C-alpha positions in Angstrom: -146.9 281.6 68.4 -147.1 279.0 65.6 -149.6 275.8 65.9 -149.2 272.9 68.0 -149.3 269.6 66.5 -150.6 266.8 69.4 -149.1 263.5 67.7 -150.1 260.0 68.7 -147.0 258.3 70.3 -146.6 255.6 68.1 -145.8 257.7 65.1 -142.6 258.8 66.6 -141.2 255.3 66.6 -142.8 254.5 63.1 -140.4 257.6 62.3 -137.4 256.7 64.1 -138.0 253.3 61.7 -137.7 255.2 58.8 -134.6 257.1 59.3 -132.9 253.7 59.9 -134.1 253.0 55.9 -133.1 256.7 54.6 -131.0 256.2 51.2 -130.6 259.5 51.3 -133.9 260.4 52.2 -137.7 258.9 52.6 -140.9 261.3 52.3 -144.8 260.9 53.8 -147.6 262.2 54.4 -149.1 263.3 57.8 -152.7 262.5 58.5 -154.8 263.9 61.0 -157.6 266.5 61.8 -157.3 270.2 61.9 -159.5 272.7 64.6 -159.1 276.5 65.3 -157.3 275.8 68.3 -154.6 272.7 67.4 -154.0 270.0 64.6 -154.1 266.1 65.9 -151.8 263.5 64.0 -152.9 260.5 64.0 -151.0 258.3 61.1 -147.6 259.1 59.5 -147.2 257.2 56.0 -144.3 256.7 53.8 -144.4 257.2 50.3 -145.0 254.1 48.5 -141.5 253.6 46.2 -142.1 253.2 42.4 -141.0 250.1 40.9 -138.3 251.5 38.7 -136.8 252.7 42.1 -137.3 249.2 43.6 -135.3 247.9 41.1 -132.6 250.6 41.2 -130.0 249.7 44.1 -128.8 253.4 43.6 -130.6 256.7 43.3 -129.7 260.2 41.5 -127.7 262.3 44.0 -129.4 264.8 46.5 -133.0 265.6 46.1 -132.7 265.2 42.2 -135.1 262.3 42.2 -137.9 264.0 44.3 -141.3 263.0 42.3 -143.7 265.8 43.1 -146.3 264.1 41.1 -146.1 260.5 42.4 -146.3 261.9 45.6 -149.2 264.3 45.0 -150.8 260.9 43.6 -150.0 258.9 46.3 -152.0 262.1 48.3 -155.1 261.7 46.7 -155.5 258.0 47.3 -154.5 258.6 50.5 -157.5 261.0 51.3 -160.0 258.6 49.4 -159.3 256.1 52.7 -159.9 258.9 54.8 -163.3 259.4 56.4 -164.7 262.5 57.2 -162.7 264.9 59.7 -159.3 263.4 58.4 -157.1 264.9 56.1 -153.7 265.5 54.6 -152.5 267.7 57.2 -148.9 268.1 55.6 -145.9 266.5 54.7 -142.6 264.8 56.3 -139.0 264.2 55.3 -136.2 262.4 56.8 -132.7 263.0 54.9 -129.2 262.8 55.9 -127.4 265.9 57.1 -125.8 266.5 54.1 -129.7 267.3 52.5 -130.7 269.2 55.6 -130.0 272.4 53.9 -132.2 271.7 50.7 -135.1 269.5 52.3 -136.8 272.4 53.8 -137.2 274.1 50.2 -138.3 270.9 48.9 -141.0 270.3 51.5 -142.3 273.3 50.5 -142.9 272.6 46.9 -144.4 269.2 48.1 -147.0 271.4 50.3 -148.2 273.4 47.6 -148.2 270.7 45.2 -150.1 268.1 47.4 -152.7 270.6 48.3 -153.3 271.6 44.5 -153.8 267.9 43.7 -156.2 267.4 46.7 -158.3 270.8 45.9 -159.1 269.4 42.0 -160.9 266.5 43.2 -163.1 268.2 46.1 -166.9 269.2 45.1 -166.7 271.5 48.4 -165.1 274.8 49.6 -163.0 275.2 52.4 -164.9 277.7 54.7 -163.4 280.8 55.5 -162.6 280.3 59.0 -161.0 277.3 58.3 -157.3 276.9 58.7 -155.2 276.5 56.0 -151.8 276.4 57.6 -149.9 272.5 56.1 -147.2 270.9 58.1 -143.7 270.5 56.8 -142.1 268.2 59.3 -138.3 267.4 58.8 -135.8 265.2 60.7 -132.2 264.3 60.4 -131.4 260.6 59.9 -128.2 261.4 62.2 -129.2 263.4 65.3 -132.9 262.5 65.2 -133.6 266.2 65.6 -137.5 267.2 65.0 -138.3 270.4 63.2 -141.7 271.5 62.6 -143.0 274.8 60.2 -146.0 275.5 59.2 -147.0 276.8 55.4 -150.2 279.1 54.4 -151.9 276.8 51.4 -154.1 279.8 50.3 -150.9 282.1 50.2 -148.7 280.7 47.4 -145.9 283.4 48.9 -146.3 281.9 52.3 -143.2 282.0 54.5 -142.3 279.4 57.1 -144.2 279.9 60.4 -142.5 277.6 63.2 -144.4 275.1 65.0 -144.7 272.6 68.0 -144.7 269.2 67.9 -145.6 266.9 71.0 -146.3 263.5 71.5 -149.3 262.1 73.3 -150.5 258.9 74.0 -154.1 257.9 73.4 -154.7 260.6 71.4 -157.7 259.4 69.5 -159.0 257.2 72.5 -162.2 259.2 73.3 -162.9 260.9 69.9 -166.4 261.5 69.0 -167.7 259.0 65.6 -170.8 260.2 63.4 -172.7 258.0 61.0 -175.4 258.1 58.8 -176.9 256.3 55.8 -177.8 258.4 53.1 -180.3 257.6 50.2 -179.4 258.7 47.2 -181.3 259.7 43.6 -179.6 262.1 41.4 -180.8 262.5 38.1 -178.2 263.9 35.4 -179.1 264.4 31.9 -176.8 264.0 29.1 -177.0 266.8 26.8 -177.1 265.7 23.2 -174.2 268.6 22.3 -171.9 266.8 24.5 -169.2 264.8 22.8 -168.4 261.2 23.0 -171.1 260.7 25.8 -168.7 262.1 28.4 -170.4 260.3 30.9 -167.3 261.1 34.0 -167.5 264.8 33.1 -171.4 264.8 33.0 -171.4 263.1 36.3 -169.1 265.2 38.0 -171.4 268.3 37.2 -174.2 266.5 38.7 -172.6 266.0 41.9 -171.6 269.6 41.9 -175.1 270.2 42.0 -176.0 267.5 44.3 -173.2 268.8 46.8 -174.9 272.1 47.2 -178.0 270.1 48.2 -176.1 268.2 50.8 -174.9 271.6 52.0 -178.0 273.1 52.5 -179.6 269.7 54.1 -180.7 270.0 58.1 -178.8 267.4 60.4 -180.5 265.5 63.6 -177.7 264.5 65.6 -179.4 261.7 67.8 -182.7 263.2 66.6 -182.3 266.2 67.5 -181.5 269.9 65.3 -178.7 271.4 67.6 -177.0 275.1 67.4 -174.1 275.3 65.4 -172.4 277.1 68.1 -173.1 275.0 70.9 -170.8 272.0 72.2 -171.3 268.7 70.5 -171.1 266.6 74.0 -173.0 269.4 76.0 -175.3 267.1 78.6 -173.1 264.0 77.5 -171.1 262.0 80.3 -167.4 262.3 79.8 -165.2 259.5 80.3 -161.4 260.5 81.9 -158.7 258.6 82.8 -158.8 256.1 80.2 -156.4 255.2 77.9 -158.6 252.5 75.7 -160.4 253.4 73.0 -164.3 254.3 73.9 -166.3 255.4 70.7 -169.1 258.0 71.4 -171.0 257.3 68.5 -173.9 260.0 67.1 -176.3 258.5 64.9 -176.9 261.2 62.3 -180.5 261.8 59.9 -179.8 264.0 56.7 -183.1 265.9 55.4 -182.7 267.1 52.0 -184.8 270.2 51.1 -187.1 269.5 47.9 -186.8 273.0 46.4 -183.9 275.1 46.3 -183.5 278.8 45.6 -184.5 281.8 47.1 -186.8 282.8 44.4 -190.5 281.3 43.9 -190.3 282.6 40.3 -188.1 280.0 37.8 -188.1 279.4 34.5 -187.9 276.2 32.8 -185.6 274.5 29.8 -186.3 271.9 27.2 -183.1 270.5 26.1 -182.4 267.4 23.8 -180.3 264.6 25.5 -179.0 261.7 24.3 -179.5 260.1 27.8 -179.3 260.5 31.3 -177.3 259.1 34.5 -179.3 258.1 37.8 -177.6 257.6 40.6 -179.3 255.7 42.8 -179.0 253.7 46.2 -178.0 253.9 50.0 -174.6 255.3 51.0 -172.9 254.6 54.6 -171.2 258.0 55.9 -169.0 258.2 58.8 -167.2 261.1 60.2 -164.9 261.6 63.7 -164.2 264.5 66.1 -161.9 264.9 68.4 -163.0 265.1 71.8 -161.5 268.8 73.0 -164.8 270.5 73.1 -166.0 270.1 69.8 -168.6 272.4 68.3 -171.8 270.8 66.3 -170.7 272.9 63.4 -167.2 270.7 63.4 -169.1 267.7 63.2 -171.5 268.9 60.5 -169.1 269.9 58.3 -167.1 266.9 58.7 -169.9 264.4 57.6 -171.4 266.4 54.9 -167.7 266.1 53.5 -167.9 262.5 53.5 -171.1 262.4 52.2 -170.1 264.6 48.9 -166.9 262.6 49.3 -167.9 259.1 49.1 -170.2 259.1 46.2 -167.7 261.4 44.4 -165.1 259.1 45.0 -166.9 255.8 44.2 -167.9 257.2 40.7 -164.0 258.5 40.0 -162.8 254.9 40.9 -165.5 253.3 38.7 -164.3 255.5 35.7 -160.8 254.4 36.4 -162.0 250.9 36.1 -163.5 251.4 33.0 -160.4 253.2 31.5 -158.2 250.6 32.6 -160.4 247.8 31.3 -162.0 249.5 28.1 -159.4 252.1 26.9 -159.9 255.9 27.2 -160.9 256.0 23.7 -163.7 254.1 23.7 -166.7 256.1 21.9 -169.3 254.0 21.2 -171.5 253.2 24.4 -174.0 250.4 24.3 -176.2 249.1 27.1 -173.5 248.0 29.7 -174.1 247.0 33.4 -171.2 247.6 36.3 -170.9 247.2 40.1 -170.0 250.1 41.9 -167.4 249.5 44.7 -168.9 249.1 48.1 -167.4 250.9 51.1 -165.5 249.0 53.8 -164.1 250.0 57.2 -160.7 248.8 59.1 -160.1 249.9 62.6 -156.7 251.8 63.6 -155.1 249.7 66.2 -155.2 251.6 69.8 -157.6 254.3 67.9 -161.0 254.5 68.3 -160.9 255.9 64.4 -161.8 253.5 61.8 -160.2 254.1 58.1 -162.1 252.7 54.5 -161.6 251.9 51.5 -164.0 251.0 48.2 -164.3 247.2 46.9 -165.3 245.9 43.8 -167.3 242.5 43.9 -164.6 240.7 42.1 -161.5 241.7 44.2 -160.2 239.4 46.6 -159.4 240.3 50.6 -156.0 240.1 49.9 -156.0 242.7 47.2 -157.5 245.1 49.5 -155.0 243.8 52.2 -152.3 244.8 49.8 -153.5 248.2 48.8 -153.4 248.9 52.9 -150.0 248.4 52.5 -149.2 250.2 50.1 -151.2 253.5 50.5 -151.2 253.3 54.9 -148.1 251.0 55.1 -150.7 249.3 57.4 -151.1 245.6 57.7 -155.1 244.7 58.3 -156.5 241.0 58.7 -159.2 240.0 56.5 -161.5 239.5 59.6 -161.2 243.0 60.5 -162.6 244.3 57.2 -166.3 245.3 57.5 -168.0 245.8 54.5 -170.8 248.8 54.8 -173.1 248.5 52.2 -175.0 245.7 49.9 -173.5 245.7 46.1 -175.3 248.2 43.8 -175.4 248.1 40.0 -175.5 250.7 36.9 -176.8 250.6 33.7 -176.2 252.2 31.3 -178.2 252.9 28.0 -177.6 256.2 25.7 -179.5 257.0 22.8 -178.6 255.1 19.7 -180.9 256.5 17.1 -182.0 260.4 16.8 -185.8 261.4 17.3 -188.1 260.9 14.4 -189.9 264.0 12.5 -192.9 263.4 14.3 -191.3 263.2 17.8 -189.0 266.1 17.2 -192.5 268.2 15.8 -194.1 267.2 19.3 -190.8 268.4 21.1 -190.9 271.8 19.3 -194.7 272.3 20.3 -193.8 271.3 23.5 -191.7 274.2 23.7 -193.8 276.7 22.9 -196.5 276.0 25.0 -193.8 275.6 28.2 -192.8 279.4 27.1 -196.1 280.5 27.5 -196.5 278.4 31.1 -196.3 281.0 34.3 -197.0 277.9 36.8 -193.7 276.6 37.7 -195.3 273.1 38.7 -197.2 273.2 35.4 -193.7 273.7 33.6 -191.8 271.0 35.0 -194.7 268.4 34.8 -195.0 269.4 30.7 -191.3 269.2 30.6 -191.3 265.9 32.2 -194.1 264.7 30.4 -193.1 265.2 27.1 -189.0 264.1 27.5 -190.6 260.8 29.1 -192.2 260.0 25.5 -189.3 260.9 23.7 -186.5 259.7 25.7 -186.4 256.2 27.7 -182.5 256.1 28.4 -181.1 256.0 31.3 -177.3 255.0 33.9 -178.5 253.5 36.9 -176.7 253.2 39.9 -179.0 251.5 43.0 
């Protein structure tokens, strides 16, 4: 018995409309939520055409023009716009009968290509018990016949397994929403040996360490610590028979542990740094969970991933913007101020779920609307865009001069003294005091 995909009813109409525009095929992504029992598909999004494809009236025959890299890049962009609990569940292809034989092989390649692209960006690892099947939906443009199969993306040799594709109305009408605000204060040193002040690489390494703290944090749901294996909605009233969106919202507090590591003994390392990156501010996070007896651990996992993703994504977007405006070869970083993109949320028609995006201060509403149409094939009204956060600034201030001989001597002496210390608290205090007197350079995000 294969997996069951419960699909928002409106997706059927969307795919039918796309089938009338096939020349000779169209591809896209399936977006939704995976659970141990079944998967939920809440959106299907066609692959945006490349500029050269828009200008050409006739494309190459067959599937020769299928661009795996373009489709995978689209999947990465779409994943940024998904709150916690939502992910790219698979891919679809609507093709003419002549391409039916080759379509399944093409879909299989796309599934693994998309998964590879998405996994590169993740700062978290899938849980051992997590579902790794992804859907390959094939539709004939002439007969409208639908064939759904799945592949295990954790197994490169995975073969196709049949799956059920079932439409359902008001699929997300009573899903559970969880929200929290996380105060961020991350200090990331920039080693003097790091070439060309590789800010992006150092930032990702620092976020990797921070993500482990989030994974180990305590989550209070509506002020309570709940056992992970209990039902999230236990003791709450359930609304049955309603097809109108009626979000059940849970407020979550995140308690981060101050000390990490199981061993009480540790060693301190003094490293020569060329500066530091300080990420500071408050980020708004949101996750959604299906209403079919969801477990507490499903909800917490979805919110954890949104916390990690939203900070990682906006840093990634900032560096992409710097490369576009200043070029990838820039080596000399002077003191600069930048604005981090703000997170905004947009409702999905007929659903309790909201999608998200990131907006720079100088971006007009029209640019955001164009992005939603291009990436998610969804028109958005300017009045429906809800900015969740205040503007945050970034201060880049790297070292320009090397330490003086006196400072270097002080550093050497301090290093010897630190090696004699056995109390971890004294080690940390001494290291901070010495380094603070030498380096006063930072990269701020408020």
